[in-house]
C-alpha positions as CSV (number, residue, x, y, z in Angstrom):
1,M,300.6,139.5,116.2
2,K,297.3,138.6,117.8
3,I,298.5,139.9,121.0
4,Y,299.4,143.3,119.3
5,I,296.1,143.5,117.5
6,I,294.2,143.0,120.8
7,L,296.2,145.8,122.6
8,V,295.7,148.2,119.7
9,A,291.9,147.4,119.9
10,L,292.1,147.9,123.8
11,V,293.8,151.3,123.5
12,S,291.4,152.4,120.7
13,A,288.5,151.5,123.0
14,I,289.8,153.4,126.0
15,Y,290.6,156.1,123.9
16,A,287.2,156.5,122.5
17,G,285.5,156.1,125.9
18,T,287.2,159.2,127.1
19,Y,285.8,161.2,124.1
20,E,282.4,160.1,125.4
21,N,282.4,161.6,128.8
22,N,282.6,164.9,130.5
23,Y,285.3,165.4,133.0
24,K,286.6,168.3,135.2
25,V,290.2,169.4,134.6
26,L,292.5,168.7,137.5
27,D,295.7,170.5,136.2
28,Q,295.3,172.5,133.2
29,N,299.2,172.8,132.8
30,N,299.7,169.1,132.7
31,T,300.3,169.1,128.8
32,K,303.6,168.6,127.3
33,E,305.9,171.5,126.6
34,N,305.1,173.0,123.2
35,Y,302.2,170.6,122.6
36,D,300.1,172.6,120.1
37,V,296.7,171.9,120.9
38,L,294.0,174.2,122.5
39,M,294.6,172.9,126.2
40,H,297.0,175.9,126.9
41,G,294.3,178.2,127.8
42,K,292.1,178.5,131.0
43,F,288.9,176.4,130.9
44,D,286.5,175.0,133.3
45,E,285.3,171.7,131.6
46,I,285.8,169.7,128.4
47,I,283.2,167.8,126.8
48,R,284.7,165.5,124.3
49,F,283.3,163.5,121.4
50,K,283.8,160.2,119.8
51,E,286.2,160.5,117.0
52,I,284.5,161.2,113.7
53,D,285.5,159.1,110.6
54,F,285.7,162.7,108.7
55,D,282.5,162.7,106.9
56,K,280.5,159.7,107.8
57,D,279.1,160.0,111.3
58,I,276.0,162.3,111.1
59,K,274.8,161.5,114.4
60,I,278.0,162.8,116.2
61,I,277.6,166.0,114.2
62,N,274.1,166.2,115.5
63,D,275.2,165.5,119.0
64,I,277.8,168.3,118.9
65,S,275.4,170.7,117.4
66,S,272.7,169.9,120.1
67,K,275.1,170.1,123.0
68,T,276.5,173.5,121.8
69,K,273.1,175.1,121.5
70,E,272.3,173.7,125.0
71,L,275.4,175.3,126.4
72,I,274.8,178.7,124.7
73,D,271.2,178.7,125.8
74,D,272.6,178.0,129.3
75,N,274.8,181.3,129.0
76,K,278.0,179.3,128.9
77,D,280.9,180.8,127.1
78,I,282.4,178.1,125.0
79,L,285.0,177.3,122.3
80,V,284.8,174.3,119.9
81,S,288.1,172.4,119.2
82,V,288.0,170.7,115.8
83,I,291.2,168.8,115.1
84,G,291.9,166.8,111.8
85,Y,294.2,163.8,111.5
86,T,295.4,161.4,108.8
87,N,297.3,158.1,108.5
88,I,301.0,157.8,108.9
89,D,302.3,156.9,105.4
90,K,300.1,158.7,103.1
91,G,302.2,161.2,100.9
92,N,304.9,163.7,102.0
93,E,304.4,165.9,105.2
94,T,302.5,168.8,103.3
95,Q,300.2,166.2,101.8
96,K,299.5,164.9,105.2
97,L,298.7,168.2,106.7
98,D,296.7,169.1,103.7
99,D,294.5,166.0,104.1
100,S,293.8,166.8,107.7
101,K,293.0,170.2,107.1
102,A,290.5,169.1,104.6
103,Y,288.8,166.6,107.2
104,A,288.6,169.4,109.9
105,N,287.3,171.8,107.5
106,N,284.7,169.3,106.3
107,I,283.4,168.9,109.8
108,T,283.5,172.6,110.5
109,N,281.4,173.3,107.6
110,K,279.0,170.6,108.6
111,L,278.7,172.2,112.1
112,E,278.3,175.8,110.6
113,K,275.4,174.7,108.5
114,K,273.9,173.3,111.9
115,G,274.1,176.8,113.1
116,L,277.2,176.8,115.0
117,D,278.9,180.3,114.8
118,K,282.4,179.9,113.0
119,K,283.9,182.3,115.5
120,L,283.3,179.9,118.3
121,M,285.5,177.1,116.3
122,I,289.1,176.7,116.7
123,V,290.3,174.7,113.6
124,E,293.6,172.6,113.9
125,F,295.2,170.2,111.4
126,R,297.8,167.8,112.7
127,G,298.6,165.5,110.1
128,V,300.1,162.1,111.6
129,K,300.9,163.7,115.1
130,D,299.0,161.8,118.0
131,N,298.3,158.7,115.9
132,L,296.6,156.0,118.0
133,Y,296.2,153.3,115.4
134,S,298.7,150.8,113.9
135,N,299.8,151.1,110.2
136,E,299.5,147.2,109.9
137,S,296.4,147.0,107.8
138,T,294.3,149.2,105.6
139,S,291.4,149.4,108.0
140,S,293.7,150.5,110.9
141,K,295.4,153.0,108.7
142,N,291.9,154.4,107.8
143,L,291.0,154.8,111.3
144,S,293.7,157.5,111.3
145,N,291.8,159.7,108.9
146,R,289.7,161.1,111.6
147,V,288.4,164.5,113.3
148,M,288.4,164.9,117.2
149,V,285.8,167.6,118.4
150,A,285.8,168.9,122.0
151,I,283.7,171.7,123.7
152,Y,285.7,173.7,126.0
153,I,283.6,175.5,128.6
154,L,285.6,178.6,129.5
155,P,285.6,180.4,132.8
156,K,282.9,183.1,133.1
157,K,284.0,186.7,132.3
158,E,284.1,188.8,135.5
159,V,282.0,192.0,134.9
160,I,284.1,194.8,135.8
161,E,281.9,197.4,137.1
162,I,283.2,200.8,135.5
163,D,281.3,204.0,135.3
164,S,283.5,206.1,133.0
165,D,281.2,209.1,132.8
166,N,280.2,209.1,136.6
167,D,276.6,209.0,135.7
168,G,275.6,206.1,138.3
169,V,275.1,203.7,135.3
170,F,278.1,201.1,134.7
171,D,279.6,201.1,131.2
172,N,278.5,197.5,130.4
173,T,274.9,198.6,130.3
174,D,275.4,202.4,129.8
175,E,273.8,203.3,126.3
176,C,275.2,206.7,126.5
177,P,278.6,206.5,127.9
178,D,279.8,210.0,127.2
179,T,277.2,211.8,129.2
180,P,278.7,215.1,130.4
181,E,279.4,215.4,134.3
182,G,276.4,216.2,136.4
183,V,273.8,215.7,134.0
184,K,270.8,213.5,135.1
185,V,270.3,210.2,133.4
186,D,267.7,207.5,133.0
187,E,268.1,203.9,133.8
188,K,270.0,203.5,130.5
189,G,272.5,206.1,131.1
190,C,271.0,208.6,128.7
191,P,270.2,212.3,129.5
192,L,266.7,212.8,130.5
193,D,264.2,214.6,128.3
194,T,261.5,215.3,130.7
195,D,259.1,217.1,128.6
196,N,259.5,214.7,125.7
197,D,260.1,217.3,123.2
198,G,263.3,215.8,121.8
199,I,265.7,218.1,123.4
200,I,267.6,216.8,126.5
201,D,267.3,218.6,129.8
202,H,270.7,220.0,130.2
203,K,270.4,221.9,126.8
204,D,266.5,222.6,126.9
205,E,266.0,226.3,128.0
206,C,262.2,225.5,128.3
207,P,262.3,222.1,130.1
208,D,258.4,222.0,131.0
209,T,256.9,222.7,127.4
210,P,253.7,221.2,127.1
211,E,252.8,218.4,124.8
212,D,251.3,219.8,121.4
213,F,254.1,222.2,120.7
214,S,256.9,222.1,118.3
215,V,260.1,223.4,119.7
216,D,263.2,225.0,118.5
217,D,266.9,223.8,119.0
218,V,267.0,225.1,122.6
219,G,263.6,223.3,123.4
220,C,261.2,226.3,123.4
221,P,257.9,226.6,121.8
222,M,258.5,227.4,118.0
223,K,257.5,231.2,117.4
224,K,256.0,232.5,114.5
225,D,255.0,236.1,113.8
226,L,252.2,237.3,111.9
227,M,251.6,240.9,110.9
228,L,249.1,242.2,108.4
229,N,248.8,245.7,107.0
230,F,245.5,247.4,105.7
231,A,244.3,250.1,103.6
232,T,243.5,253.6,105.1
233,A,240.2,253.5,107.2
234,S,239.6,249.7,106.3
235,W,239.5,246.7,108.1
236,E,239.3,244.4,105.0
237,I,241.9,241.7,104.6
238,L,243.9,242.4,101.7
239,E,244.2,239.6,99.0
240,S,247.9,239.5,99.5
241,S,247.4,238.6,103.0
242,N,245.6,235.3,102.3
243,I,248.6,233.3,101.8
244,I,250.2,234.5,105.1
245,I,247.0,233.8,107.1
246,E,246.9,230.3,105.5
247,E,250.4,229.5,106.4
248,F,249.9,230.7,109.8
249,S,246.8,228.6,110.3
250,E,248.8,225.4,109.2
251,F,251.4,226.3,111.9
252,L,248.6,226.5,114.5
253,K,247.3,223.3,113.6
254,R,250.6,221.6,114.1
255,N,250.9,223.2,117.6
256,P,247.2,223.2,118.8
257,S,248.0,224.1,122.3
258,Y,248.8,227.6,121.6
259,N,246.3,230.5,122.5
260,L,246.3,233.6,120.6
261,K,245.9,237.4,121.3
262,I,245.2,239.3,118.3
263,I,246.0,243.0,118.6
264,G,244.7,245.8,116.1
265,H,246.6,249.1,115.3
266,T,246.0,252.1,113.3
267,D,248.2,255.0,112.0
268,N,247.4,258.6,113.4
269,V,245.0,259.8,110.7
270,G,241.5,260.7,111.8
271,K,240.1,260.9,115.3
272,E,241.7,258.7,118.1
273,S,238.4,257.3,119.2
274,N,237.6,256.1,115.6
275,N,241.0,254.7,115.3
276,L,240.4,252.7,118.4
277,I,237.2,251.3,117.0
278,L,238.8,250.6,113.6
279,S,241.8,248.8,115.3
280,Q,239.4,246.5,117.1
281,K,237.7,245.6,113.9
282,R,241.0,244.8,112.3
283,A,241.7,242.4,115.2
284,E,238.2,240.8,114.8
285,A,238.7,240.5,110.8
286,L,241.8,238.5,111.4
287,K,240.3,236.1,113.9
288,S,237.3,235.4,111.6
289,A,239.9,234.6,108.8
290,L,241.5,232.2,111.2
291,V,238.1,230.7,112.3
292,D,237.2,230.2,108.4
293,R,240.7,228.1,108.1
294,G,239.7,225.8,111.0
295,I,241.3,227.5,113.9
296,D,239.3,227.2,117.2
297,A,237.7,230.5,118.1
298,T,237.7,230.0,121.9
299,K,241.6,230.0,121.8
300,M,241.6,233.6,120.5
301,T,241.1,237.2,122.1
302,T,241.1,240.3,120.3
303,D,242.3,243.8,121.4
304,G,242.4,247.2,119.6
305,L,245.0,249.7,120.5
306,G,244.3,252.4,118.0
307,E,247.0,254.7,117.2
308,S,248.7,254.4,120.5
309,T,251.6,252.1,119.8
310,P,253.0,252.9,116.2
311,T,255.9,250.9,115.0
312,T,257.5,253.6,113.0
313,S,256.8,257.4,112.3
314,N,253.5,258.4,110.8
315,D,255.1,261.3,109.0
316,T,255.6,259.3,105.9
317,K,253.0,257.3,103.6
318,D,255.3,254.2,104.0
319,G,255.4,254.7,107.8
320,R,251.5,255.0,108.1
321,Y,251.0,251.9,106.1
322,K,253.3,249.9,108.3
323,N,251.3,251.3,111.4
324,R,248.0,250.2,109.9
325,R,248.4,246.5,111.1
326,T,247.5,243.6,113.2
327,V,249.7,241.6,115.4
328,I,249.5,238.1,116.9
329,E,251.0,237.0,120.3
330,L,251.4,233.5,120.8
331,I,250.6,232.2,124.4
332,Y,251.1,228.9,126.1
333,E,250.5,227.8,129.6
334,K,253.1,226.1,131.4
């Protein structure tokens, strides 16, 4: 009996020693057929740890946690095997599996609390399989209630350089993997927006729009018409026009790079020379109204075209009213 106990102790010591050292795998297909442990997959190295008396050895938990963090920080791909075991004569087969499962889950939960991602852990519960200790005494039976943990360092995944959209940026770094054929892209694989207006170049009909312009859905500076009408022989701004001028002023403030050309017009009532002067005064009146609302006077020019360019026939009262107008042209420099 003494000899037997010594042999058991010796086997245990050797077994524990192998779980304290790293080793390179010489033949990863040397496991027994149908041996249901993790060693079937490809791996470069295993780091084994001393067996855990299922919930007592906090130091080993800390060692495992530290080692996994170290490997992850070193950009290693890892899996952590957590295997639970129990003793040989405790309950039926289901009970033995349940006990070993509880031991394994206990350690898994502790590792998770230490920050190890559960997705990196493979949990097995093997009941009484692979027992290394005798069943001769309570103390040796209790040694079988254990958990074994090993870290598997996996082969580095090969980066396959695929460029699905043929834009010169490989899929593994391409943030816009469906770029249309022929479209120029930046270093992230996304279509260029050279003028930074929010419309990518291949959809931008005005690709050189200066800053300080709002653009439409095709990337061109927003256009906004302003046309005011006047009473006969008058250049006074009508009360009803003030709200239109106010709204237009706000648009100009949001788009400060615009220059304005204000053009005055008249109907054909009165002398042509007088109408020319009247149309100029109407343009100047609108310019003053915009200056009063904070628009830079140096960005505006005025012109009066008199009765030369009617928008409709002067034969009716309504037609003449429509022709008594000022119109603004928005100008921007490319």
